C-alpha positions in Angstrom: -80.0 -63.9 12.6 -80.5 -66.5 10.0 -77.6 -67.3 7.7 -79.2 -65.9 4.6 -79.8 -62.6 6.3 -76.1 -62.4 7.2 -75.3 -63.0 3.5 -77.9 -60.6 2.3 -76.7 -57.8 4.6 -73.1 -58.5 3.5 -74.2 -58.1 -0.2 -76.1 -54.9 0.6 -73.1 -53.4 2.3 -71.0 -54.0 -0.8 -73.8 -52.6 -3.1 -74.0 -49.5 -0.9 -70.3 -49.0 -1.0 -70.1 -49.4 -4.8 -73.1 -47.1 -5.3 -71.4 -44.4 -3.3 -68.9 -43.8 -6.1 -71.6 -43.6 -8.9 -73.6 -40.7 -10.0 -76.5 -39.8 -7.7 -78.4 -37.3 -9.9 -77.3 -36.3 -13.4 -73.6 -35.3 -13.0 -73.7 -35.0 -9.2 -71.7 -37.6 -7.3 -71.7 -38.2 -3.6 -68.1 -36.9 -3.6 -69.3 -33.6 -5.0 -71.9 -32.9 -2.3 -70.3 -31.2 0.7 -71.6 -31.8 4.2 -72.0 -28.0 4.5 -74.3 -28.0 1.5 -76.5 -30.6 3.3 -76.5 -28.6 6.5 -77.0 -25.1 5.1 -78.4 -25.7 1.6 -76.9 -25.2 -1.8 -76.0 -21.7 -2.9 -78.8 -19.8 -4.6 -77.0 -19.0 -7.8 -75.7 -22.5 -8.5 -77.0 -25.1 -11.0 -76.8 -28.8 -10.8 -73.9 -28.9 -13.2 -72.0 -26.5 -11.0 -72.7 -28.7 -7.9 -71.4 -31.7 -9.9 -68.2 -29.8 -10.8 -67.4 -28.4 -7.4 -64.3 -29.9 -5.7 -65.1 -31.0 -2.2 -62.6 -32.8 -0.1 -63.4 -36.5 0.3 -63.5 -36.2 4.1 -66.1 -33.5 4.1 -68.4 -35.0 1.5 -71.5 -37.2 1.4 -69.4 -40.1 0.3 -67.9 -40.5 3.7 -71.3 -40.7 5.3 -72.5 -43.3 2.8 -69.3 -45.4 3.2 -69.8 -45.2 6.9 -73.3 -46.6 6.5 -71.9 -49.4 4.4 -69.3 -50.2 7.1 -72.0 -50.3 9.8 -74.2 -52.6 7.7 -71.2 -54.8 7.0 -70.3 -55.0 10.8 -73.9 -55.8 11.5 -73.8 -58.7 9.0 -70.6 -60.0 10.6 -71.6 -59.9 14.2 -75.4 -60.5 13.7 -76.7 -57.3 15.4 -80.1 -56.2 14.2 -79.9 -53.0 16.2 -76.6 -52.0 14.6 -77.9 -52.8 11.2 -81.1 -50.8 11.8 -79.0 -47.9 12.9 -77.0 -48.0 9.8 -80.0 -48.3 7.5 -81.8 -45.4 9.2 -78.7 -43.2 8.9 -78.4 -44.0 5.2 -82.0 -43.3 4.6 -81.7 -40.1 6.5 -78.7 -39.0 4.5 -80.6 -39.7 1.2 -83.6 -37.9 2.6 -81.6 -34.8 3.5 -80.0 -34.8 0.1 -83.4 -35.0 -1.6 -84.8 -32.3 0.6 -81.9 -29.9 -0.1 -81.9 -30.7 -3.8 -85.7 -30.0 -4.0 -85.3 -26.9 -2.0 -82.7 -25.4 -4.4 -83.4 -27.0 -7.7 -87.1 -27.8 -7.7 -87.9 -26.4 -11.1 -84.9 -28.0 -12.8 -85.8 -31.3 -11.2 -89.4 -31.1 -12.4 -88.4 -30.1 -16.0 -85.5 -32.5 -16.5 -86.2 -35.5 -14.2 -86.0 -38.0 -17.0 -82.6 -36.9 -18.1 -81.3 -36.5 -14.5 -82.4 -40.0 -13.4 -81.3 -41.7 -16.7 -77.8 -42.5 -15.6 -78.1 -42.4 -11.8 -77.0 -45.9 -11.1 -75.3 -44.8 -7.9 -78.5 -43.6 -6.5 -80.3 -46.8 -7.5 -77.6 -49.0 -5.9 -77.4 -47.0 -2.6 -81.2 -46.7 -2.3 -81.8 -50.3 -3.3 -79.2 -51.6 -1.0 -80.7 -49.7 1.9 -84.2 -50.9 1.2 -83.2 -54.5 0.8 -81.1 -54.3 4.0 -84.1 -52.8 5.8 -86.4 -55.6 4.6 -83.8 -58.2 5.6 -83.6 -56.8 9.1 -87.3 -56.9 9.4 -87.4 -60.7 8.8 -84.2 -61.7 10.6 -85.6 -63.5 13.6 -84.4 -67.0 14.4 -86.8 -69.9 14.3 -88.3 -70.7 17.7 -87.8 -74.3 18.9 -90.1 -75.9 21.5 -88.4 -76.5 24.8 -86.7 -79.9 24.9 -86.6 -80.3 21.1 -83.3 -81.3 19.7 -81.3 -78.8 17.7 -81.5 -79.0 13.9 -78.3 -80.1 12.2 
């Protein structure tokens, strides 16, 4: 990979890791969303505020998945592996997609009515999503320049 792609992936990994600890939607943080909630869906009687106030252990929350994605993108930046970076980006986009699907499945009317208020302070979602999109674009354009055979290497 080119040097600027390594640096861009490194920066994206840091942005994803920082965004993991910010609010994703309203008062809901990644630490508040349990992996069981992503697998089975949120309870029928809960509101978004109750989801934001539930105490989930760190090791069974969405934050571990997003930090794992940040680590995979960071390792990809360090070793120069496009496949590993692509795997990390796809896993991160899948995690955000499942979160959006489960939130829409359980809180669709509240999301439609209050979307401006819910997305107003969601800087964690913006950092994670933006870092994943920029990393994806960087991985698309990461090929080395092709030299003609016998041409001297650029210094």
